[in-house]
N, C-alpha and C positions, 0 to 999 in steps of 0.2 A: 648516483648523485653528486655534482659540482659543490664548490665552496658557496658559490653565490646562492642556488638554491636551500642551501643548508641554513645559511643565514636568514634566508626569507621565511622558512618555515618554523626556525628555531632563531628569533632575534635577541633572547636573552643568554645563548648559548656562552658559557666559560669555559676557558681550556684548562686542564687538567694539571693539577690537582686541587684548585681554588674552592670548588662547590664540595667537595668531599672533605677537605681540610676545613672549612667553615662548619660542615655538619656536626664533623666531630668537636670541633671545640665546644659548639653549640649543647651538644650531647653531654660532654662532661660539665657543663654549667649547670644545665637542665637537671643532671643526678645530683649535683651538689646543693641543689634548690630542693631538690625531694628530700634529700637526707637531713636537711637542716629547718624545714617549716613543716610546721604542723601544731597540734595542741600544746607540745613540751617542744620550745624553741630551743634547737642546740645552735652556740656560738661557732664561729668558724675555726677560732684555737681547740674547742673541743672535739669539734668535728674530725680535726687532721689529726690530734693525738689519738683518738680512738683507732682512726684508720689505719694510721701508722704503727700503733702499738700491738703487743700479743693479745691473744685472750686474758682475761683474769684467771689464775688459777682455782679449782673448784675449791681448795682446801681454805681460801679465804675470800668467802663470799661479802663481807663487809666492803671488799675493794669494787664488787660491781654496784655503780651507780644506775640511776634511773635514765640517765642519757645514753648508757651504753646498753641497757636492755631495749629500748626503743629503737635503738639506732641498729643494733645485731639482730634483734629479732623481730622487728615490724618492718621499719623502713627500708634497712637494706633489702631484705629478699624482697622487698612489694617493688621497690624501685628498679632492681633488677630484673624482675620478673616481666615487668611492664615493658622495659626496653628490649629483652628478647621477644616478648610476643607483638610488639609493635613492628620488630625487625622482620619477624615471619611474615606477619600480615601484608607487609608491604610487598616484601620479596613474592609472596605467592600472588599478590594481585598484579606486579609486573608481568610474571609468567602467564598469568591467567588472560591478560591483555593480548599478549603477543601470540598465546594460542589461539584466542579468538578473533585474532586482527582488528580487534576493538578497543578504544582507548577509555571507555565507560565500562569495559568488564569487571565485574568482582568475582573473587572466588568462591562468594555463596553460589554462584550460578549451576555449580555440578552438585546442589543439592546437601553439601554436607553438612552446612549450620543448622538447616531445619531438620536433618535426621538426627543431628547432636542434640538440638533442643528436643525432640520428642524423646530421645534416650533419656537425657535429664528429667524430663517431665513425667517419665514412666518411673526411674529409679526413686524421684521424690513423693509420687504417688503412693507407690506401694511400699515404699519405706515407711511413710506416715502410717499407712493403714494396717502395715504387719508390726508397727511400733519398734522399728528399728532405730533408737535412736543413736546407736554409736555407728559411726560411718564404716564402711567396709574398706579396710586400708591395706594393701601391698606394702612390698619392698619398695616400690616408687613414690610410696605416700600419696596414692590415687585414692581418693574418696569415693563412696558409691555413687553418689551423683555424677563426678569426672569419669567413672568407669561406666556409666549407664550412657553418658554423652560420648564417648569414645566408640563403643560398640553401635549405637546409632547412628554417628556418622558416618563410619566405617560403611556398615550396611547399605546406607543411603547411596553412598559413592558406586559402591558394587553394583546397586540395582541399576543407578543410571548409566554406568558402563556398559552394563549388560544389554540394556535396551538401545543404546546407541551403535553397538558392535554387530555387523553382520559378515559373516564368512571371514571374520580375522581384521576388517576393514571398520575402523572406528570414524563416524561424518563427525564434523565439528557442528556441522548446523543441528543435526539431530541429536549429539549431545547436548548442547543448549536447550533445544526444546523439552528432551526428557528431564534435564535437569529442573527446568521451569516446572514440568506438570508434576515431579515426583516432590518437590518442595511445597507445592500447593496442597498434594495430598498431605504429605506428612504434617505440614504446618494445620491442617484443619483437624486430623487427629490430636495434634497438641492444644488445640482451642475446646475441642469437646470432651479432652480429658480437664482441663482447666474447669469446666462447666459444671462438671460433678464433682470437683474437689471442693471441701471445706475451706474456711477463711485461711487457717495456717498455711494448710497446702497451696493454697491459691497465691497466698504473699511470698512462699519460698520461690515458687513457678516464676513471678513476675520478677522477683528481684535477680533471680539467676539469668530471665532472658535479658536483663538490662545490661548485664554484664559487672564483674567488679573483680578486683585484685585483693580482695582485703585478706584473704587465708592464704598468701603466699609464704612458701617454705624454702630454703636454700634447697633442699631435695628437688623440688619443683624447678627451680632455676637451674640445677644441675642437667636434668633432663632437656628441658628446652634449650639449652645453651648446645646440649650435644647434637640435638636435631637441627639446631640453627645452621651450627657449622658444618653438618654434614651436607644440607642443601644447599648453602651457600657454594659449597666447593663443587657441587654438582651442576648447579645452574652455572657458574662461572666455567667450566669445563665445556659448557653446551653453549656459549655465548653465541658463537659464530654460527651454529644452527638456529637459536633462538633470531638471529639477525636475519636467516634467510626465510624465516616461517613470514616474516612480516611482508614478504614479496608473494606469498601464497603457498599451498601446498604444493600445486604441479612444480611452482618455479624451485621452490626448495628440493623436490625430490630431482630436477634436473641438474642441481646442482651438487648432487651426491648425498643429501641429507636422506635418512632412512625415516620418511616422516610417520609413518604407522608405530614405528618401535619408539620414535620420540615421544610422540603424542603420549603413548600408554605412560612412558615413563615420568613425564610432566605432569599427567592427571594424579598418578600416584604420588607424585612428590609434594604436590600440591594439596592433596587429600591428606597426609600425614602432616603437612606443616599447618595448615588449617586445624586440623582435627585436635593438636597438641593445644593450639590457642583456645579453642572452643572448651576442650577438656578442663582445663586450668583456671580459665575467666570467663566463660560463657560467651555470648554474642555480643562481639564490638565490631560494630559497623562502620563502612565508608574510609577506613584506614587504608585498605587494599586499593581501592578507587583513588583517593585524593591524592597518595605520595606519589606515585609514580607518575600519574597525570602532570602533576606540578613541576617536579623533577626533570620531566623531559625538557621544558623551556629553557632550563638551564645546562642540562648535560647531552641533550640530542637523544637518538632513539636506539644508538648503538648500546647492546646490553653489557659491554664489558665494563662500562660507568655507570650504567643506569641501574644494575643490581647493586651495587656497593652504595651509591647514592641512596636508594631506595629504602636499603636496609637500614643506614644511620638516620635517614629523615621518618622512617616509620617509628623507630626507637625514639627519637626525639619527640615526636607529635605524642605519642602515648605515655610517655615520661611526665609530658607537661600536662597534658590531659589529666592525667591520675592525681597530679600534684593540685591540680586546680579542683577536681572533684572531690578531694578530702580536706579543702582549705577554705575555699569560697564562702561557704556556708557552716564552718566550723562552728560549733563541737559537732552539727550534723554533716552526714557524707551523702553525696550525689553519686549513683552507680555510674563509673566511667564509660559504660555502653551508652548510657543516655546523652554523656555530653558530645561523643564522637557524633551522636546522630543529629545533635542539636548543631553542629558544625559543619559535618556533611551533606546534609539534606539542601541547606543553601546554596551550597558550593554545587550539588550535581544539578539543581535548577538552573543557577547560572551557565554551566556547563551546556545544557540544553537549548538555551535563550540564544546563547551566542553561536551553536551550532548551524551551520548553513543548512537551510532547507531545501529536501528532496520534493521535486514536482513529477 
């Protein structure tokens, strides 16, 4: 594709690294806003002094202020986890759109969100039935609900992949249809479970399905950051192969890309990335669809730039969304997944209206 055609398809494209630098600065500003705003406002001076100072010694508890407790134990883990989850969702959305060669594709198409939702619903329902008031906690700080979500999401992805694979070959179209079928079936089981739940269990199910980052911990941040770094390195190493996939599977194979092996690795990577986000935050929709789609207008289709920009853009969007979710109606708090859906659904409709009709 020559420069003229690139300008035609991406009229807002900016040279490297303007978009990346702008997103990074905006993300830092959004994190500062998230740390300072809330029921207990924290001034800029207090915020800087807390972040630049060492943790107060345990032997002098009087030195620990309310601002310190709120910042280090509530807002900082929550803001960092929101940034990591947003980056993971946008990264996985970018790869999913390349895998399906569809700019409107979403990571939930492979069934992981529906499977995780069913796993979490079972954990909530049976935990309430068996009076398991204390969550099951592992060395990674994963609660019983999160553990159930991880198992359910992994099981759904494995089932979808098994259905779509014949004689070692995975058909992308079959993978999409299998994902839709499994998601529909599992979602119906989740609704059936909700139908027979009591009011308390039904409320817990509803809140989890709407997505939230209220219970973020630094342990969760550490694990999510580790997975984010690993997936980002893997995707960046595969950026040329991802570019080739945009030309089609046969064209990519003719260029020397081991398409079947690459598809399996990408599906597994997306499953891991989305799985950890659903495990710690519930269902947060449309981040993986909106962010890569918008950033293509400014950085173009090449994945070397698009992956980094999408990670920064996803982190920025979810940090801002989470800050708005807990401050707009303070002291009440909105589920952040509900807010992203309210933003994403009109965006998706707008894309469908503007898309060319196929006769």
